[in-house]
Structures are given as structure tokens and as C-alpha cells.
C-alpha positions in Angstrom: 36.2 109.4 31.7 34.5 106.5 33.4 31.8 104.0 32.4 28.6 104.2 34.4 25.5 102.1 34.6 24.7 100.7 31.2 28.1 101.6 29.8 27.4 105.4 29.7 30.3 107.8 29.8 30.6 109.8 32.9 32.9 112.7 33.7 34.6 112.6 37.1 33.1 115.1 39.4 36.4 116.7 40.3 36.9 117.9 36.7 33.9 120.3 36.8 34.6 124.0 37.3 33.5 125.3 40.7 34.0 129.0 40.2 33.3 131.5 37.5 34.8 135.0 36.9 33.4 137.1 34.0 32.4 134.0 32.1 35.6 132.1 32.6 35.2 128.9 34.5 37.9 127.6 36.9 38.4 125.3 39.8 41.1 124.5 42.3 44.2 123.2 40.5 47.2 120.9 41.1 50.3 121.9 42.9 52.8 120.4 40.5 54.2 121.2 38.1 54.8 124.8 38.8 53.9 127.3 36.0 51.3 126.8 33.4 50.6 123.3 32.0 48.0 121.9 29.7 45.9 119.3 31.6 43.5 118.4 28.8 41.9 120.1 25.8 41.0 123.7 26.9 42.1 123.2 30.5 45.3 124.9 31.8 46.6 124.3 35.3 48.4 127.3 36.9 50.6 126.7 39.9 52.5 129.6 41.4 55.0 129.4 44.3 55.6 132.6 46.3 57.2 132.5 49.7 56.2 136.1 50.6 52.8 136.4 48.8 49.6 137.3 50.7 47.5 137.2 47.5 47.8 136.3 43.8 46.0 137.3 40.6 46.1 135.3 37.4 46.3 137.7 34.4 45.2 136.2 31.1 46.0 137.6 27.6 44.7 136.7 24.2 47.4 135.9 21.6 48.8 139.0 20.1 47.0 141.4 22.4 48.8 143.8 24.8 46.0 144.3 27.3 44.7 141.4 29.5 41.2 140.2 28.9 40.8 138.8 32.5 42.4 139.3 35.9 41.2 136.5 38.2 42.1 136.8 41.9 43.0 133.4 43.4 40.5 132.6 46.2 42.2 131.8 49.5 40.9 128.2 49.3 43.0 127.8 46.1 46.2 128.3 48.2 48.2 125.6 50.0 51.0 127.0 52.0 53.1 129.0 49.6 51.4 127.7 46.4 48.5 129.2 44.6 46.8 126.8 42.1 43.9 126.9 39.7 42.7 125.1 36.6 41.1 127.5 34.0 38.7 126.1 31.5 38.3 128.0 28.2 36.2 127.7 25.1 38.3 130.4 23.5 42.0 130.4 22.5 44.3 131.8 25.1 47.6 132.6 23.5 49.8 133.8 26.4 48.8 133.3 30.0 50.8 134.6 32.8 50.6 134.7 36.6 50.9 138.2 37.9 50.5 140.2 41.0 51.7 137.7 43.6 53.0 139.6 46.5 
């Protein structure tokens, strides 16, 4: 957060989601660390390295459920070299989140 004119709180523009998939908001993520990491409340960064992948899909599960509730394909612009990265913003609790389908 930053202070604006008159001391107002402002959110940095690069923290806003740029994409939406079935109600889930996400944006380009950070390369490091690899895996899933909590960036801030309700924001998880996913960074997946795959030397041979031509595409990648993020599969999200709710805690205790066997079936995924969302499968989000990584847009090509979310890839840098061999790394796919995205930050997913959620208003619901995501128990287990897993990258899947890279290859």
C-alpha cells in the first residue's frame, strides 16, 4: 500500500488481477520461489518450471474434495522461458492447490 494525495491509501496497480477464469481472478506471477507460495492474504503465487512443456494448466481443489473446482490454462504471456507463473486471487478457501498438466 502507498499513500496518495491527501494521505489516502492506494493499492499498487501491479497487484490488480488482469485475467478472470470462471469467476477466479488472476494475473502474471513471480518466477521465484518455485511451487505455490502465499504472497498476501488470499493471493497465492504459482511458479512451475518445466524444460519440456509446451503448455501448462493450474488445477485447483477445495480442501477435502477429490474433484477440481477449476482448471486454469496458463496464458502464453504468463511464461518466461521454461517457467509458467501466475498469482491467483481468491475470496474462497482453497485447501490444496496443485500445478498439473505441464507437458
